[in-house]
C-alpha positions, 0 to 999 in steps of 0.5 A: 662791398664797402661804400668806398669800393663801390664808388671806386668801381663806379668811377673806374668803369667810366669811359676814359673821356668822362668828366667830373660831372659824369662821375658825380652823376654816376655816384649820385645815381648809386646813392639814390638807388641805395637809399631807395633799397633801404627804404624798401627794406624798411617797408617805406613802399608806395602802391602802384595807385599811389604812384599814379596819383602822385604822377597825375599831380606832377603832370598837371 
């Protein structure tokens, strides 16, 4: 599915009372997911141990 079609579908699926901010948040989430999938496809992965170490730094 083309990017424009994905964006339109995501917006159409929002409830009728959705705000512009809701639409932007949904589109940004889809962007982040797509970016993460591309990174994973390119081998840019983090091990579970690396993730734990990063999270430990954040929680200090």
